C-alpha positions as CSV (number, residue, x, y, z in Angstrom):
1,X,-47.0,115.5,-30.9
2,X,-48.0,117.2,-27.7
3,X,-50.8,119.8,-27.7
4,X,-49.3,123.2,-27.5
5,X,-50.7,126.7,-27.6
6,X,-48.9,129.3,-29.7
7,X,-45.3,129.2,-28.3
8,X,-43.7,132.7,-28.1
9,X,-40.1,131.4,-28.2
10,X,-38.1,128.4,-29.3
11,X,-37.6,127.6,-25.6
12,X,-41.4,127.6,-25.1
13,X,-41.8,125.2,-28.1
14,X,-39.1,122.8,-26.9
15,X,-40.4,122.7,-23.4
16,X,-43.7,121.0,-24.5
17,X,-41.9,117.8,-25.6
18,X,-40.6,114.8,-23.7
19,X,-37.0,115.1,-22.5
20,X,-35.5,112.8,-25.2
21,X,-37.2,114.9,-28.0
22,X,-36.1,118.1,-26.2
23,X,-32.4,117.0,-26.5
24,X,-32.8,116.5,-30.3
25,X,-34.6,119.8,-30.8
26,X,-31.9,121.7,-28.8
27,X,-29.2,120.0,-30.9
28,X,-30.9,121.0,-34.1
29,X,-31.2,124.5,-32.8
30,X,-27.5,124.6,-31.9
31,X,-26.6,123.1,-35.4
32,X,-28.6,125.8,-37.1
33,X,-26.9,128.5,-35.0
34,X,-23.5,127.2,-35.7
35,X,-24.2,127.1,-39.5
36,X,-25.8,130.5,-39.6
37,X,-24.5,132.5,-36.5
38,X,-26.2,135.7,-37.8
39,X,-29.6,134.2,-38.1
40,X,-32.4,135.3,-35.8
41,X,-34.5,132.9,-33.9
42,X,-38.3,133.2,-34.2
43,X,-41.5,131.2,-34.2
44,X,-43.4,131.0,-37.4
45,X,-46.4,128.8,-38.1
46,X,-46.1,127.7,-34.5
47,X,-42.7,126.2,-35.3
48,X,-39.1,127.1,-34.5
49,X,-37.6,129.0,-37.3
50,X,-34.5,131.1,-38.2
51,X,-34.5,134.2,-40.3
52,X,-31.6,135.7,-42.3
53,X,-32.6,137.9,-45.1
54,X,-35.9,136.0,-45.2
55,X,-36.8,132.7,-43.7
56,X,-33.8,130.4,-43.5
57,X,-35.3,127.1,-42.0
58,X,-38.1,125.8,-39.9
59,X,-38.0,122.6,-37.8
60,X,-40.7,120.8,-35.8
61,X,-41.2,117.6,-33.9
62,X,-44.0,115.2,-34.7
63,X,-45.0,111.8,-33.4
64,X,-42.5,109.8,-35.4
65,X,-40.1,112.3,-36.9
66,X,-38.5,115.7,-37.0
67,X,-39.5,117.8,-39.9
68,X,-37.2,120.3,-41.6
69,X,-38.5,122.9,-44.0
70,X,-38.4,124.3,-46.7
71,X,-37.5,121.7,-49.3
72,X,-33.9,121.5,-50.6
73,X,-33.6,122.8,-54.2
74,X,-31.0,123.7,-56.7
75,X,-28.0,121.8,-55.4
76,X,-27.9,118.3,-57.1
77,X,-25.3,116.9,-54.6
78,X,-27.3,118.1,-51.6
79,X,-30.6,116.9,-53.2
80,X,-29.1,113.4,-53.6
81,X,-27.9,113.5,-49.9
82,X,-31.4,114.3,-48.6
83,X,-33.4,112.1,-51.0
84,X,-34.0,109.4,-48.5
85,X,-35.5,111.8,-46.0
86,X,-37.9,113.4,-48.5
87,X,-41.5,113.7,-47.2
88,X,-44.6,115.2,-48.8
89,X,-43.8,118.2,-51.0
90,X,-40.1,117.6,-50.6
91,X,-39.9,118.6,-46.9
92,X,-37.5,116.5,-44.9
93,X,-38.5,114.0,-42.3
94,X,-35.9,112.6,-40.0
95,X,-37.3,109.5,-38.2
96,X,-36.8,109.2,-34.5
97,X,-35.8,105.5,-34.8
98,X,-32.7,106.5,-36.8
99,X,-29.8,108.8,-35.8
100,X,-30.6,112.4,-36.7
101,X,-28.2,113.6,-39.4
102,X,-27.0,116.8,-37.8
103,X,-24.1,117.2,-40.2
104,X,-26.6,117.1,-43.1
105,X,-28.8,119.6,-41.3
106,X,-25.7,121.9,-41.0
107,X,-25.0,121.4,-44.7
108,X,-28.6,122.3,-45.6
109,X,-28.5,125.5,-43.5
110,X,-25.2,126.6,-44.9
111,X,-26.5,126.1,-48.4
112,X,-29.4,128.4,-47.6
113,X,-27.3,131.2,-46.0
114,X,-27.3,134.2,-48.4
115,X,-23.9,135.0,-49.9
116,X,-22.8,138.3,-48.4
117,X,-21.0,140.8,-50.7
118,X,-17.3,141.4,-49.9
């Protein structure tokens, strides 16, 4: 993981990585935006994050994987789908040597979007 000072934007964060990692990070960003179009981009804990009535998701690049936070809870089907990616404390780790499961990331984000009253 590159050394980075406190990034101010998600663009600042992504720019600190190698081009191949930047592509993955941008695709995750686009996936989150598509799943939660009303979410607001931010940096929190020096990681890209999205807010929508509270923190929706965080993601970060590490030496061997992409991390996605917070842990998935409460949806048994989704918990089974993410089980193979579970890292410490239930946070998800998507290894670089395997395809990043963007459809699963979209599903996770959609499951976290608050239900809006009609």
